[in-house]
All heavy atoms as an XYZ file, in Angstrom:
925
protein
N      11.917     -3.529     17.531
C      11.216     -2.327     16.936
C      10.781     -2.783     15.477
O      11.519     -3.334     14.751
C      12.281     -1.240     16.806
C      11.700      0.022     16.264
C      12.722      1.171     16.329
O      13.701      1.064     16.933
N      12.315      2.295     15.687
N       9.493     -2.390     15.249
C       8.957     -2.778     13.928
C       9.591     -1.911     12.822
O       9.899     -0.755     12.992
C       7.392     -2.614     13.983
C       7.051     -1.118     14.182
C       6.756     -3.120     12.705
N       9.813     -2.529     11.744
C      10.281     -1.925     10.556
C       9.423     -2.338      9.352
O       9.205     -3.548      9.193
C      11.796     -2.267     10.266
C      12.708     -1.408     11.137
C      14.107     -1.570     10.563
O      14.614     -2.687     10.326
N      14.812     -0.484     10.382
N       9.021     -1.380      8.517
C       8.319     -1.708      7.240
C       9.134     -0.995      6.194
O       9.458      0.205      6.263
C       6.935     -1.082      7.288
C       5.901     -1.657      8.268
C       6.133     -1.120      9.612
C       4.516     -1.454      7.665
N       9.535     -1.787      5.204
C      10.374     -1.289      4.077
C       9.679     -1.530      2.791
O       9.469     -2.662      2.355
C      11.740     -1.915      4.121
C      12.616     -1.386      2.931
C      12.435     -1.700      5.474
N       9.254     -0.434      2.190
C       8.648     -0.522      0.848
C       9.630     -0.396     -0.283
O      10.716      0.214     -0.159
C       7.633      0.636      0.625
C       6.494      0.731      1.678
C       6.737      1.832      2.676
O       7.990      2.095      2.982
O       5.806      2.301      3.278
N       9.317     -1.018     -1.389
C      10.100     -1.008     -2.572
C       9.263     -1.201     -3.801
O       8.148     -1.610     -3.718
C      11.253     -2.020     -2.552
O      10.716     -3.338     -2.501
N       9.856     -0.894     -4.987
C       9.139     -1.114     -6.173
C       8.644      0.125     -6.883
O       8.023     -0.050     -7.989
N       8.724      1.212     -6.208
C       8.234      2.439     -6.905
C       9.145      2.846     -8.025
O      10.168      2.233     -8.293
N       8.614      3.773     -8.798
C       9.375      4.319     -9.931
C       8.522      5.160    -10.856
O       7.495      5.635    -10.474
N       9.083      5.379    -12.019
C       8.330      6.229    -12.994
C       7.879      5.352    -14.142
O       8.708      4.599    -14.714
C       9.331      7.360    -13.520
O       9.672      8.230    -12.433
N       6.686      5.547    -14.543
C       6.045      4.788    -15.625
C       5.166      5.741    -16.424
O       4.750      6.728    -15.937
C       5.258      3.534    -15.142
C       6.197      2.548    -14.506
C       4.081      3.989    -14.257
N       4.899      5.295    -17.638
C       3.878      6.021    -18.450
C       2.497      5.494    -18.166
O       2.290      4.435    -17.565
C       4.221      5.814    -19.923
C       5.443      6.493    -20.380
C       5.588      6.613    -21.879
O       5.160      5.639    -22.598
N       6.181      7.632    -22.434
N       1.518      6.363    -18.425
C       0.134      6.002    -18.166
C      -0.197      4.737    -18.908
O       0.325      4.439    -20.058
C      -0.794      7.093    -18.707
N      -0.889      3.870    -18.268
C      -1.218      2.531    -18.779
C      -0.245      1.451    -18.362
O      -0.505      0.304    -18.506
N       0.849      1.918    -17.658
C       1.874      0.887    -17.309
C       1.530      0.327    -15.995
O       0.549      0.569    -15.413
N       2.456     -0.578    -15.531
C       2.268     -1.278    -14.212
C       3.509     -1.258    -13.364
O       4.664     -1.043    -13.898
C       2.021     -2.817    -14.575
O       0.827     -3.020    -15.329
N       3.264     -1.307    -12.075
C       4.297     -1.523    -11.051
C       3.786     -2.429     -9.913
O       2.643     -2.499     -9.764
C       4.559     -0.065    -10.443
C       5.377      0.946    -11.227
C       5.371      2.300    -10.469
C       6.775      0.457    -11.518
N       4.785     -3.051     -9.387
C       4.428     -3.891     -8.289
C       5.264     -3.442     -7.004
O       6.528     -3.464     -7.041
C       4.848     -5.372     -8.594
C       4.358     -6.375     -7.442
C       4.900     -7.715     -7.720
N       4.254     -8.741     -6.883
C       4.958     -9.802     -6.442
N       6.225    -10.038     -6.756
N       4.286    -10.695     -5.772
N       4.520     -3.061     -5.928
C       5.141     -2.593     -4.776
C       5.264     -3.730     -3.793
O       4.381     -4.582     -3.729
C       4.372     -1.444     -4.126
C       4.093     -0.249     -5.072
C       3.340      0.813     -4.265
C       5.327      0.384     -5.665
N       6.335     -3.734     -3.012
C       6.456     -4.716     -2.018
C       6.699     -3.955     -0.616
O       7.320     -2.973     -0.572
C       7.660     -5.656     -2.244
O       7.523     -6.306     -3.444
N       6.297     -4.690      0.451
C       6.501     -4.069      1.782
C       6.876     -5.271      2.647
O       6.079     -6.194      2.874
C       5.268     -3.418      2.324
S       5.368     -2.868      3.972
N       8.162     -5.270      3.215
C       8.571     -6.270      4.117
C       8.507     -5.701      5.606
O       8.990     -4.636      5.947
C       9.992     -6.678      3.828
C      10.496     -7.774      4.794
C      10.156     -7.189      2.360
N       7.845     -6.521      6.398
C       7.657     -6.110      7.804
C       8.567     -7.019      8.733
O       8.645     -8.217      8.473
C       6.198     -6.269      8.255
C       6.028     -5.668      9.608
C       5.256     -5.593      7.228
N       9.281     -6.332      9.579
C      10.173     -7.171     10.507
C      10.216     -6.508     11.856
O       9.867     -5.288     12.041
C      11.541     -7.211      9.880
O      12.133     -5.954      9.727
N      10.723     -7.279     12.824
C      11.089     -6.750     14.141
C      10.040     -6.556     15.160
O      10.261     -5.960     16.203
N       8.916     -7.196     14.861
C       7.727     -6.957     15.789
C       6.806     -7.994     15.678
O       6.473     -8.485     14.534
C       7.166     -5.554     15.581
C       6.053     -5.148     16.444
C       6.390     -4.874     17.845
C       4.791     -4.987     16.041
C       5.351     -4.502     18.764
C       3.836     -4.586     16.927
C       4.066     -4.342     18.277
O       3.045     -3.940     19.113
N       6.236     -8.450     16.743
C       5.119     -9.397     16.711
C       3.856     -8.694     16.514
O       3.260     -8.165     17.490
C       5.043    -10.232     18.039
O       4.006    -11.102     18.019
N       3.401     -8.535     15.319
C       2.240     -7.718     14.975
C       1.138     -8.591     14.426
O       1.334     -9.728     14.081
C       2.628     -6.665     13.991
C       3.140     -7.224     12.640
C       2.317     -7.511     11.625
C       4.451     -7.581     12.550
C       2.711     -8.042     10.456
C       4.948     -8.092     11.324
C       4.042     -8.358     10.337
O       4.510     -8.926      9.207
N      -0.025     -8.004     14.393
C      -1.202     -8.708     13.820
C      -1.164     -8.622     12.263
O      -1.525     -7.644     11.812
C      -2.454     -8.031     14.401
C      -3.706     -8.696     13.832
O      -3.640     -9.797     13.151
N      -4.875     -8.199     14.153
N      -0.688     -9.744     11.683
C      -0.636     -9.719     10.230
C      -2.005     -9.907      9.554
O      -2.029     -9.978      8.356
C       0.351    -10.746      9.749
O      -0.068    -12.099     10.189
C       1.679    -10.543     10.262
N      -2.972    -10.022     10.328
C      -4.301    -10.131      9.717
C      -4.701     -8.822      9.072
O      -5.633     -8.902      8.244
C      -5.374    -10.516     10.828
C      -5.250    -11.998     11.301
O      -4.850    -12.813     10.480
N      -5.573    -12.187     12.479
N      -4.158     -7.751      9.552
C      -4.481     -6.427      8.879
C      -3.240     -5.813      8.378
O      -2.373     -5.468      9.071
C      -5.199     -5.462      9.914
C      -6.429     -5.925     10.577
C      -6.755     -5.634     11.789
C      -7.324     -6.792      9.839
C      -7.977     -6.052     12.393
C      -8.563     -7.190     10.363
C      -8.821     -6.870     11.656
N      -3.302     -5.638      7.060
C      -2.142     -4.831      6.332
C      -2.724     -4.002      5.338
O      -3.806     -4.333      4.709
C      -1.137     -5.862      5.772
C      -0.598     -6.826      6.740
S       0.676     -7.909      6.114
C       2.103     -6.893      6.159
N      -2.056     -2.851      5.146
C      -2.673     -1.974      4.173
C      -1.745     -1.141      3.301
O      -0.586     -0.989      3.709
N      -2.228     -0.659      2.175
C      -1.433      0.290      1.309
C      -2.192      1.626      1.282
O      -3.353      1.612      1.080
C      -1.319     -0.303     -0.054
C      -0.239     -1.411     -0.195
C      -0.453     -2.709     -0.205
C       1.140     -1.187     -0.262
N       0.829     -3.392     -0.302
C       1.765     -2.421     -0.404
C       1.991      0.016     -0.424
C       3.178     -2.544     -0.542
C       3.375     -0.197     -0.478
C       3.975     -1.434     -0.573
N      -1.345      2.628      1.400
C      -1.945      3.981      1.398
C      -1.081      4.835      0.389
O      -0.015      4.360      0.034
C      -1.868      4.616      2.811
C      -2.713      3.841      3.793
C      -2.290      2.655      4.268
C      -3.883      4.404      4.224
C      -3.076      1.944      5.307
C      -4.616      3.710      5.205
C      -4.200      2.498      5.680
N      -1.567      6.015      0.116
C      -0.791      6.948     -0.724
C      -1.062      8.402     -0.234
O      -2.099      8.690      0.222
C      -1.021      6.749     -2.209
C      -2.414      7.273     -2.698
C      -2.513      6.948     -4.183
N      -3.859      7.317     -4.613
C      -4.396      6.865     -5.830
N      -3.667      6.127     -6.560
N      -5.587      7.265     -6.204
N      -0.104      9.174     -0.554
C      -0.222     10.630     -0.317
C       0.354     11.428     -1.378
O       1.541     11.339     -1.730
C       0.392     11.047      1.011
C       0.071     12.372      1.502
C       0.467     12.659      2.926
O       1.192     11.868      3.548
N      -0.119     13.690      3.573
N      -0.537     12.177     -2.063
C      -0.115     13.053     -3.134
C       0.226     14.478     -2.558
O      -0.327     14.781     -1.516
C      -1.124     13.166     -4.162
N       1.004     15.294     -3.187
C       1.339     16.603     -2.700
C       0.102     17.407     -2.403
O      -0.810     17.507     -3.292
C       2.170     17.257     -3.784
C       2.813     16.037     -4.546
C       1.788     14.951     -4.446
N       0.001     17.969     -1.248
C      -1.110     18.822     -0.856
C      -2.367     18.087     -0.496
O      -3.423     18.706     -0.320
N      -2.334     16.734     -0.416
C      -3.527     15.974     -0.198
C      -3.294     15.105      1.110
O      -2.122     14.888      1.462
C      -3.868     15.085     -1.371
C      -4.339     15.846     -2.584
C      -4.817     14.910     -3.643
C      -5.321     15.641     -4.897
N      -5.894     14.751     -5.898
N      -4.400     14.624      1.652
C      -4.318     13.769      2.831
C      -3.926     12.404      2.373
O      -4.167     11.975      1.283
C      -5.620     13.769      3.532
C      -6.015     15.100      4.185
C      -7.205     14.978      5.086
O      -7.836     13.920      5.105
O      -7.575     16.007      5.745
N      -3.331     11.637      3.300
C      -3.004     10.208      3.041
C      -4.333      9.480      2.956
O      -5.210      9.600      3.874
C      -2.150      9.765      4.178
C      -1.516      8.402      3.890
C      -0.414      8.016      4.910
N       0.668      8.985      4.873
C       1.816      8.802      5.606
N       1.923      7.683      6.322
N       2.676      9.713      5.601
N      -4.395      8.667      1.956
C      -5.660      7.907      1.725
C      -5.429      6.396      1.622
O      -4.353      5.972      1.116
C      -6.386      8.421      0.453
C      -5.578      8.154     -0.828
C      -6.478      8.507     -2.032
O      -7.594      9.038     -1.953
O      -5.914      8.336     -3.167
N      -6.326      5.662      2.159
C      -6.238      4.186      2.119
C      -6.593      3.710      0.690
O      -7.601      4.196      0.184
N      -5.836      2.766      0.183
C      -6.148      2.254     -1.160
C      -6.618      0.843     -1.128
O      -7.585      0.572     -1.790
C      -4.899      2.313     -2.047
C      -4.244      3.730     -2.214
C      -2.932      3.568     -2.987
C      -5.168      4.589     -2.994
N      -5.856      0.004     -0.427
C      -6.081     -1.467     -0.527
C      -5.751     -2.015      0.809
O      -4.638     -1.727      1.358
C      -5.282     -2.079     -1.613
N      -6.600     -2.796      1.390
C      -6.400     -3.487      2.674
C      -6.563     -4.969      2.506
O      -7.278     -5.434      1.634
C      -7.439     -2.988      3.685
C      -7.652     -1.455      3.808
C      -8.793     -1.317      4.847
C      -6.383     -0.715      4.282
N      -5.749     -5.662      3.342
C      -6.065     -7.111      3.424
C      -6.327     -7.336      4.890
O      -5.573     -7.091      5.839
C      -4.888     -7.935      2.835
C      -5.315     -9.316      2.671
C      -3.662     -7.828      3.711
C      -4.445    -10.145      1.716
N      -7.577     -7.845      5.108
C      -8.057     -8.036      6.526
C      -8.555     -9.480      6.604
O      -9.510     -9.847      6.010
C      -9.185     -7.093      6.842
S      -8.715     -5.371      6.535
N      -7.838    -10.231      7.510
C      -8.181    -11.624      7.775
C      -8.248    -12.374      6.426
O      -9.214    -13.170      6.214
C      -9.536    -11.722      8.568
O      -9.324    -11.096      9.740
N      -7.401    -12.093      5.520
C      -7.255    -12.741      4.227
C      -8.133    -12.177      3.123
O      -8.047    -12.714      1.972
N      -8.943    -11.253      3.455
C      -9.863    -10.687      2.458
C      -9.420     -9.311      2.023
O      -8.974     -8.504      2.790
C     -11.333    -10.594      2.976
C     -11.911    -11.880      3.377
C     -13.317    -11.641      4.009
C     -12.064    -12.833      2.190
N      -9.418     -9.064      0.644
C      -8.966     -7.758      0.162
C     -10.114     -6.712      0.074
O     -11.301     -7.069     -0.170
C      -8.496     -8.074     -1.283
C      -9.390     -9.175     -1.677
C      -9.711    -10.040     -0.412
N      -9.782     -5.460      0.329
C     -10.757     -4.417      0.222
C     -10.045     -3.273     -0.516
O      -8.834     -3.015     -0.298
C     -11.212     -3.894      1.614
C     -11.850     -4.948      2.471
C     -11.060     -5.872      3.206
C     -13.264     -5.168      2.384
C     -11.815     -6.868      3.969
C     -13.913     -6.100      3.117
C     -13.132     -6.964      3.868
O     -13.714     -8.034      4.599
N     -10.790     -2.581     -1.407
C     -10.228     -1.523     -2.287
C     -10.990     -0.304     -2.221
O     -12.269     -0.336     -2.255
C     -10.133     -2.091     -3.698
C      -9.266     -3.272     -3.870
C      -9.886     -4.568     -3.923
C      -7.853     -3.190     -3.980
C      -9.108     -5.712     -4.040
C      -7.097     -4.329     -4.139
C      -7.688     -5.533     -4.117
O      -6.851     -6.712     -4.328
N     -10.334      0.849     -2.343
C     -10.980      2.133     -2.571
C     -11.485      2.003     -4.006
O     -10.879      1.446     -4.850
C      -9.985      3.247     -2.430
C     -10.460      4.670     -2.780
C      -9.373      5.619     -2.463
N      -9.159      5.832     -1.026
C      -9.903      6.605     -0.310
N     -10.858      7.392     -0.803
N      -9.699      6.694      0.966
N     -12.677      2.725     -4.253
C     -13.297      2.652     -5.486
C     -12.401      3.060     -6.680
O     -12.380      2.563     -7.745
C     -14.621      3.503     -5.511
C     -15.661      2.830     -4.807
O     -15.583      1.608     -4.458
O     -16.699      3.546     -4.504
N     -11.564      4.042     -6.452
C     -10.699      4.654     -7.473
C      -9.673      3.652     -7.963
O      -9.104      3.973     -9.003
C     -10.099      5.950     -7.023
O      -9.247      5.729     -5.843
N      -9.344      2.667     -7.224
C      -8.409      1.700     -7.662
C      -8.873      0.323     -7.893
O      -8.162     -0.623     -8.321
C      -7.185      1.649     -6.708
C      -6.550      3.076     -6.468
C      -7.559      1.006     -5.365
N     -10.169      0.170     -7.583
C     -10.834     -1.186     -7.792
C     -10.761     -1.627     -9.232
O     -11.046     -0.810    -10.149
C     -12.298     -1.096     -7.306
C     -12.927     -2.387     -6.909
C     -14.256     -2.195     -6.348
C     -14.184     -1.510     -4.967
N     -15.479     -1.412     -4.357
N     -10.270     -2.851     -9.450
C     -10.137     -3.351    -10.833
C      -8.758     -3.087    -11.390
O      -8.433     -3.644    -12.460
N      -8.006     -2.169    -10.883
C      -6.620     -1.829    -11.332
C      -5.545     -2.297    -10.362
O      -4.498     -2.680    -10.821
C      -6.549     -0.404    -11.642
C      -7.495      0.215    -12.558
C      -7.240      1.648    -12.945
N      -7.261      2.577    -11.757
C      -6.213      3.287    -11.337
N      -5.088      3.287    -11.942
N      -6.362      4.080    -10.321
N      -5.840     -2.231     -9.062
C      -4.782     -2.594     -8.104
C      -5.223     -3.905     -7.420
O      -6.338     -4.147     -7.188
C      -4.751     -1.474     -6.979
C      -4.064     -0.247     -7.467
C      -3.848      0.054     -8.769
C      -3.760      0.739     -6.547
C      -3.251      1.238     -9.191
C      -3.182      1.981     -6.914
C      -3.019      2.229     -8.251
N      -4.189     -4.670     -7.015
C      -4.432     -5.974     -6.357
C      -3.484     -6.025     -5.272
O      -2.264     -5.982     -5.368
C      -4.167     -7.144     -7.347
O      -5.029     -6.971     -8.463
C      -4.518     -8.450     -6.570
N      -3.899     -6.301     -4.025
C      -3.220     -6.470     -2.831
C      -3.091     -7.948     -2.584
O      -4.049     -8.722     -2.762
C      -3.861     -5.724     -1.622
C      -2.867     -5.748     -0.442
C      -5.177     -6.274     -1.235
C      -3.252     -4.888      0.800
N      -1.941     -8.372     -2.085
C      -1.673     -9.745     -1.746
C      -0.699     -9.788     -0.602
O       0.015     -8.834     -0.358
C      -1.213    -10.621     -2.914
O      -0.052    -10.085     -3.452
N      -0.653    -11.000      0.062
C       0.133    -11.091      1.274
C       0.900    -12.468      1.236
O       0.263    -13.501      0.833
C      -0.701    -10.987      2.428
C      -0.038    -11.116      3.793
C      -0.977    -11.133      4.964
O      -2.162    -11.464      4.857
N      -0.545    -10.691      6.124
N       2.100    -12.459      1.592
C       2.916    -13.711      1.756
C       3.280    -13.687      3.294
O       4.227    -13.102      3.629
C       4.112    -13.767      0.807
C       4.835    -15.100      0.940
O       4.650    -15.758      1.941
O       5.608    -15.406     -0.009
N       2.507    -14.369      4.061
C       2.862    -14.379      5.492
C       4.171    -15.112      5.853
O       4.837    -14.672      6.848
C       1.657    -15.120      6.275
C       0.406    -14.239      6.422
C      -0.415    -14.793      7.502
C      -1.563    -13.880      7.799
N      -2.374    -14.196      8.967
N       4.604    -16.025      5.056
C       5.840    -16.672      5.355
C       7.048    -15.673      5.142
O       8.043    -15.779      5.813
C       6.039    -17.882      4.409
C       5.096    -19.008      4.736
C       5.385    -20.209      3.772
C       4.498    -21.364      4.145
N       4.704    -22.542      3.202
N       6.905    -14.726      4.241
C       7.913    -13.777      3.985
C       7.619    -12.426      4.699
O       8.340    -11.448      4.536
C       8.006    -13.501      2.511
C       8.515    -14.658      1.612
C       8.547    -14.297      0.126
C       9.123    -15.476     -0.628
N       9.201    -15.221     -2.014
N       6.492    -12.380      5.493
C       6.127    -11.136      6.117
C       6.030     -9.929      5.177
O       6.581     -8.872      5.394
C       7.172    -10.879      7.337
C       6.941    -11.793      8.510
O       5.804    -12.366      8.608
O       7.880    -11.972      9.230
N       5.466    -10.268      4.043
C       5.512     -9.220      2.921
C       4.025     -9.101      2.414
O       3.317    -10.023      2.285
C       6.374     -9.709      1.787
O       7.735     -9.882      2.373
C       6.464     -8.691      0.674
N       3.758     -7.870      2.100
C       2.508     -7.499      1.431
C       2.819     -6.767      0.104
O       3.857     -6.031      0.025
C       1.573     -6.572      2.325
C       2.217     -5.252      2.657
C       0.282     -6.417      1.727
N       2.094     -7.094     -0.902
C       2.377     -6.600     -2.272
C       1.186     -5.780     -2.781
O       0.062     -5.931     -2.272
C       2.574     -7.723     -3.197
C       3.695     -8.694     -2.886
C       3.408     -9.913     -2.230
C       4.969     -8.453     -3.145
C       4.355    -10.764     -1.815
C       5.957     -9.296     -2.828
C       5.671    -10.468     -2.089
O       6.709    -11.399     -1.843
N       1.453     -4.860     -3.618
C       0.483     -4.112     -4.322
C       0.758     -4.061     -5.790
O       1.793     -3.457     -6.256
C       0.303     -2.674     -3.770
C      -0.846     -1.832     -4.426
C      -2.189     -2.471     -3.875
C      -0.774     -0.375     -3.974
N       0.015     -4.826     -6.604
C       0.140     -4.875     -7.966
C      -0.737     -3.746     -8.546
O      -1.950     -3.755     -8.327
C      -0.238     -6.221     -8.574
C      -0.219     -6.275    -10.059
C       1.156     -6.264    -10.692
O       2.145     -6.832    -10.195
N       1.368     -5.463    -11.715
N      -0.115     -2.885     -9.330
C      -0.732     -1.659     -9.836
C      -0.702     -1.723    -11.335
O       0.314     -1.682    -11.957
C      -0.179     -0.394     -9.315
C      -0.073     -0.360     -7.799
S       0.550      1.279     -7.236
C       2.145      1.346     -7.842
N      -1.913     -1.863    -11.962
C      -2.054     -1.895    -13.437
C      -2.819     -0.753    -13.921
O      -3.475     -0.069    -13.147
C      -2.652     -3.230    -13.903
C      -1.815     -4.420    -13.418
O      -0.647     -4.489    -13.549
O      -2.514     -5.399    -12.956
N      -2.739     -0.477    -15.236
C      -3.501      0.638    -15.836
C      -3.297      1.933    -15.107
O      -4.250      2.629    -14.735
C      -4.983      0.240    -15.937
O      -5.220     -0.954    -16.691
N      -2.066      2.230    -14.765
C      -1.824      3.390    -13.985
C      -2.064      4.654    -14.765
O      -1.999      4.706    -15.960
C      -0.311      3.410    -13.603
C       0.072      2.403    -12.436
C       1.625      2.183    -12.400
C      -0.437      2.995    -11.124
N      -2.528      5.564    -13.890
C      -2.952      6.981    -14.433
C      -2.150      8.018    -13.809
O      -1.576      7.866    -12.705
C      -4.415      7.190    -14.050
C      -5.385      6.154    -14.523
C      -6.791      6.400    -14.025
C      -7.743      5.247    -14.425
N      -9.161      5.567    -13.929
N      -2.001      9.172    -14.446
C      -1.198     10.321    -13.886
C      -1.742     10.654    -12.447
O      -0.896     10.977    -11.623
C      -1.392     11.436    -14.844
C      -1.675     10.693    -16.177
C      -2.390      9.541    -15.826
N      -3.053     10.476    -12.197
C      -3.432     10.859    -10.860
C      -3.088      9.836     -9.823
O      -3.374     10.052     -8.671
C      -5.008     10.998    -10.918
C      -5.779      9.878    -11.547
C      -6.075     10.124    -12.971
O      -5.166     10.666    -13.713
O      -7.301      9.804    -13.422
N      -2.484      8.665    -10.196
C      -1.967      7.761     -9.201
C      -0.627      8.265     -8.667
O      -0.018      7.586     -7.785
C      -1.751      6.379     -9.866
C      -3.136      5.749    -10.230
O      -4.126      5.867     -9.466
O      -3.283      5.192    -11.372
N      -0.019      9.326     -9.245
C       1.266      9.766     -8.770
C       1.194     10.219     -7.286
O       0.288     11.031     -6.897
C       1.694     11.040     -9.690
O       1.947     10.515    -11.025
C       2.964     11.609     -9.117
N       2.059      9.594     -6.520
C       2.021      9.829     -5.049
C       3.157      9.104     -4.426
O       3.830      8.304     -5.058
C       0.727      9.435     -4.441
N       3.308      9.331     -3.156
C       4.240      8.476     -2.378
C       3.289      7.367     -1.749
O       2.276      7.714     -1.166
C       4.934      9.155     -1.196
C       5.800     10.323     -1.826
C       5.731      8.274     -0.317
C       6.459     11.234     -0.743
N       3.695      6.183     -1.879
C       2.937      5.001     -1.476
C       3.522      4.410     -0.185
O       4.719      4.217     -0.155
C       2.863      3.943     -2.540
C       1.877      4.344     -3.614
C       2.155      5.402     -4.556
C       0.698      3.630     -3.873
C       1.278      5.775     -5.462
C      -0.184      4.001     -4.857
C       0.128      5.006     -5.700
O      -0.836      5.384     -6.623
N       2.651      4.143      0.773
C       3.117      3.582      2.091
C       2.393      2.300      2.365
O       1.205      2.170      2.072
C       2.738      4.611      3.188
C       3.354      5.961      3.074
C       2.715      7.025      2.340
C       4.611      6.292      3.674
C       3.309      8.312      2.185
C       5.181      7.545      3.601
C       4.542      8.550      2.865
O       5.082      9.789      2.750
N       3.041      1.485      3.144
C       2.319      0.350      3.729
C       2.274      0.566      5.217
O       3.000      1.344      5.845
C       3.066     -0.976      3.450
S       4.719     -1.131      4.193
N       1.346     -0.096      5.826
C       1.013      0.092      7.244
C       0.541     -1.231      7.887
O      -0.133     -2.075      7.152
C       0.036      1.223      7.415
N       0.833     -1.338      9.122
C       0.297     -2.471      9.958
C      -0.119     -1.840     11.339
O       0.161     -0.688     11.622
C       1.293     -3.575     10.176
C       1.621     -4.267      8.825
C       2.551     -3.099     10.827
N      -0.634     -2.690     12.092
C      -0.992     -2.440     13.566
C      -2.180     -1.400     13.587
O      -2.115     -0.175     13.665
C       0.201     -1.719     14.336
C      -0.010     -1.708     15.760
O      -1.032     -2.204     16.231
O       0.940     -1.271     16.500
N      -3.367     -2.094     13.493
C      -4.567     -1.341     13.584
C      -5.557     -2.209     14.318
O      -5.605     -3.438     14.238
C      -5.116     -1.027     12.167
C      -5.477     -2.233     11.379
C      -6.194     -0.016     12.184
N      -6.504     -1.546     14.955
C      -7.562     -2.344     15.708
C      -8.608     -2.952     14.939
O      -9.240     -3.910     15.319
N      -8.869     -2.402     13.782
C      -9.943     -2.869     12.871
C      -9.634     -2.531     11.511
O      -8.806     -1.712     11.186
C     -11.276     -2.180     13.358
N     -10.280     -3.171     10.624
C     -10.075     -2.974      9.141
C     -10.688     -1.658      8.703
O     -11.904     -1.608      8.706
C     -10.661     -4.168      8.438
S     -10.243     -4.228      6.700
N      -9.872     -0.687      8.434
C     -10.339      0.566      8.061
C      -9.443      1.255      7.082
O      -8.236      1.151      7.130
C     -10.476      1.471      9.345
O     -10.795      2.881      8.971
C      -9.124      1.576     10.113
N     -10.008      2.123      6.243
C      -9.275      2.881      5.211
C      -8.705      4.141      5.860
O      -7.941      4.932      5.234
C     -10.100      3.269      3.987
C     -10.260      2.086      3.108
C     -11.513      1.441      3.013
C      -9.277      1.717      2.200
C     -11.647      0.321      2.170
C      -9.383      0.664      1.352
C     -10.591     -0.013      1.284
N      -9.074      4.496      7.169
C      -8.678      5.657      7.765
C      -7.212      5.611      8.151
O      -6.805      4.813      9.069
C      -9.530      5.945      9.010
O      -9.005      7.004      9.767
N      -6.411      6.403      7.627
C      -4.946      6.343      7.856
C      -4.610      6.613      9.297
O      -3.658      6.078      9.799
C      -4.204      7.360      6.889
N      -5.389      7.470      9.934
C      -5.063      7.821     11.291
C      -5.184      6.735     12.284
O      -4.600      6.750     13.423
C      -5.945      9.028     11.694
O      -7.282      8.622     11.732
N      -5.877      5.632     11.887
C      -5.998      4.547     12.784
C      -4.848      3.513     12.771
O      -4.745      2.652     13.677
C      -7.287      3.750     12.431
O      -8.453      4.527     12.607
N      -4.008      3.641     11.706
C      -2.896      2.691     11.584
C      -1.671      3.301     12.319
O      -1.371      4.471     12.225
C      -2.577      2.492     10.172
C      -3.756      1.818      9.412
C      -4.931      2.358      9.090
C      -3.740      0.475      8.962
N      -5.763      1.434      8.480
C      -5.083      0.245      8.382
C      -2.873     -0.561      8.993
C      -5.435     -0.992      7.801
C      -3.308     -1.809      8.397
C      -4.512     -2.036      7.798
N      -0.878      2.410     13.060
C       0.122      2.934     13.920
C       1.546      2.748     13.419
O       2.497      3.511     13.803
C       0.012      2.195     15.324
C      -1.254      2.482     16.016
C      -1.355      1.816     17.344
C      -2.608      2.121     18.141
N      -3.837      1.542     17.432
N       1.803      1.803     12.604
C       3.126      1.525     12.144
C       3.237      1.697     10.642
O       2.464      1.136      9.832
C       3.613      0.071     12.429
C       3.462     -0.205     13.923
C       4.479      0.487     14.809
O       5.545      0.990     14.257
N       4.228      0.560     16.082
N       4.215      2.526     10.158
C       4.327      2.906      8.806
C       5.717      2.742      8.189
O       6.653      2.834      8.963
C       3.968      4.409      8.669
C       2.572      4.682      8.927
C       2.032      4.996     10.184
C       1.466      4.773      8.045
N       0.696      5.224     10.083
C       0.276      5.118      8.754
C       1.352      4.640      6.684
C      -0.971      5.228      8.171
C       0.130      4.732      6.064
C      -1.015      5.054      6.786
N       5.743      2.468      6.910
C       7.016      2.461      6.210
C       7.417      3.916      5.789
O       6.688      4.862      6.154
N       8.573      4.013      5.207
C       9.073      5.265      4.817
C       8.549      5.837      3.554
O       8.578      6.982      3.231
C      10.597      5.309      4.746
C      11.116      4.698      3.310
C      10.952      3.239      3.196
O      10.633      2.509      4.116
N      11.177      2.766      2.002
N       7.834      4.953      2.685
C       7.182      5.327      1.475
C       8.077      5.169      0.355
O       9.272      5.070      0.419
N       7.423      4.894     -0.738
C       8.112      4.789     -2.112
C       7.378      5.627     -3.120
O       6.133      5.609     -3.215
C       8.199      3.272     -2.522
O       9.054      3.207     -3.757
C       6.859      2.654     -2.752
N       8.128      6.373     -3.902
C       7.536      7.286     -4.874
C       7.157      6.602     -6.159
O       7.807      5.763     -6.721
C       8.581      8.442     -5.245
C       8.055      9.380     -6.290
C       7.038     10.351     -5.833
O       7.155     10.930     -4.726
N       5.938     10.492     -6.531
N       5.860      6.841     -6.521
C       5.290      6.422     -7.811
C       5.027      7.677     -8.673
O       4.272      8.465     -8.162
C       4.093      5.498     -7.613
C       3.392      5.234     -8.888
C       4.500      4.243     -6.925
N       5.577      7.700     -9.850
C       5.242      8.759    -10.803
C       4.735      8.247    -12.047
O       5.402      7.453    -12.685
C       6.491      9.665    -11.007
O       7.030     10.143     -9.743
C       6.188     10.841    -11.902
N       3.527      8.724    -12.485
C       2.931      8.248    -13.736
C       2.794      9.496    -14.615
O       2.188     10.442    -14.392
C       1.546      7.654    -13.454
C       0.975      7.121    -14.754
C       1.635      6.529    -12.401
N       3.448      9.324    -15.787
C       3.372     10.454    -16.743
C       2.455     10.164    -17.899
O       2.155      8.959    -18.261
C       4.848     10.618    -17.367
O       5.224      9.509    -18.007
N       1.876     11.239    -18.453
C       0.838     11.054    -19.471
C       1.480     10.948    -20.870
O       2.614     11.225    -21.035
C      -0.113     12.221    -19.394
O       0.565     13.466    -19.608
């Protein structure tokens, strides 16, 4: 059974940084596609950063501030978040198992439990 475990969330002030990690285990999955998403209260889950066949893709709102990376030997995907803003406050999720590289959350099948990120002004 696949398991995704996120860590690294927390509370920071605006302008600060956090590094999220997601360890994937228990399943032979396609590691060519891995993604980070977030969901703020009252909002839909949105894709932020994807790594697809080794290439990174970013939502415009995080481009230049967030960096996704992958360590295949450790089955881990990271999200380095810099210059954080209060509007980045949300629960952050990692995901795997998708047929194509897409920011659409509904297309991804396996999810972690999420990690809370809170950015204060």
